[in-house]
C-alpha positions in Angstrom: -32.3 -53.8 4.8 -28.8 -54.9 5.9 -27.6 -54.7 9.4 -24.9 -52.2 8.4 -27.7 -49.8 7.3 -29.3 -50.1 10.8 -26.0 -49.5 12.5 -25.5 -46.2 10.8 -29.1 -45.1 11.4 -29.1 -46.0 15.1 -25.6 -44.3 15.6 -24.4 -47.7 17.0 -21.0 -48.9 17.9 -20.0 -52.5 17.2 -18.8 -54.5 20.1 -18.3 -57.8 18.3 -18.9 -59.8 15.2 -17.9 -57.2 12.6 -17.8 -60.0 9.9 -21.6 -60.4 10.3 -22.8 -57.0 9.3 -24.3 -58.0 6.0 -27.1 -59.9 7.7 -30.6 -59.1 6.7 -32.9 -57.2 9.0 -36.6 -57.4 8.6 -37.9 -55.9 11.8 -37.0 -54.5 15.2 -38.2 -55.7 18.6 -37.9 -53.7 21.9 -38.2 -55.4 25.2 -36.2 -56.0 28.4 -38.1 -59.1 29.4 -36.4 -62.2 28.1 -39.6 -64.3 28.1 -41.4 -61.6 26.1 -38.6 -61.6 23.5 -38.7 -65.4 23.3 -42.5 -65.4 22.7 -42.7 -62.4 20.3 -39.5 -61.4 18.6 -39.0 -62.6 15.0 -36.1 -64.1 13.2 -33.9 -61.5 11.4 -34.9 -58.7 13.8 -32.8 -56.3 15.7 -33.5 -56.6 19.4 -33.3 -53.3 21.3 -32.8 -53.8 25.1 -31.2 -52.3 28.2 -30.1 -55.7 29.4 -26.3 -56.3 29.2 -25.9 -59.8 30.7 -25.0 -63.0 28.8 -28.5 -64.4 28.8 -29.5 -62.0 26.1 -27.2 -63.8 23.7 -28.8 -67.2 24.5 -32.2 -65.7 23.8 -31.1 -64.1 20.6 -29.5 -67.3 19.4 -32.7 -69.3 20.0 -34.7 -66.9 17.9 -32.3 -66.1 15.1 -32.0 -62.4 16.0 -29.7 -60.5 13.5 -28.2 -58.3 16.2 -28.7 -57.1 19.8 -28.7 -53.3 20.2 -28.1 -52.1 23.8 -29.6 -48.6 24.2 -29.1 -45.6 26.4 -25.4 -45.8 26.6 -25.3 -49.1 28.5 -22.3 -51.3 27.9 -22.4 -55.1 27.6 -20.7 -57.2 30.2 -17.4 -58.7 29.0 -18.9 -62.2 29.3 -21.8 -61.1 27.0 -19.4 -60.0 24.3 -17.4 -63.2 24.6 -20.6 -65.3 24.3 -21.9 -63.3 21.4 -18.6 -63.8 19.6 -19.0 -67.6 20.1 -22.5 -67.5 18.8 -21.6 -65.0 16.0 -24.4 -62.5 17.1 -23.4 -58.9 16.7 -23.8 -56.8 19.9 -24.2 -53.1 19.3 -24.5 -50.2 21.6 -26.0 -46.7 21.1 -26.3 -43.7 23.3 -29.9 -43.1 21.9 -32.8 -44.0 24.2 -34.8 -47.1 23.1 -37.7 -45.0 21.8 -35.5 -42.9 19.5 -33.4 -45.9 18.3 -36.6 -47.8 17.5 -38.1 -44.9 15.7 -35.1 -44.4 13.5 -35.0 -48.1 12.6 -38.7 -48.2 12.0 -38.4 -45.3 9.5 -35.5 -47.0 7.8 -37.4 -50.3 7.5 -40.5 -48.5 6.0 -38.5 -46.9 3.2 
């Protein structure tokens, strides 16, 4: 699946890195604990989180995350968007709760 497919399914808005929407997505990982994401998330995943601070970009960069999806209507800090643009990691937002966004992406990945 491509990231653009996931954006449509999760009803997400793009906050940066529109040129990177053709990235592959192989899985989704949900966590708000940075150390958990470092230990368990996989490359080419969409990371769903409620965190909005710049450290999420550093973690995503280390793993090779395809995109960060911030759920429940939370908005990323301006510094987070700037850092994501530097690292070329799309930051997305959705009004959906984490559970619903993950379920939609799971169903899309299983097709």
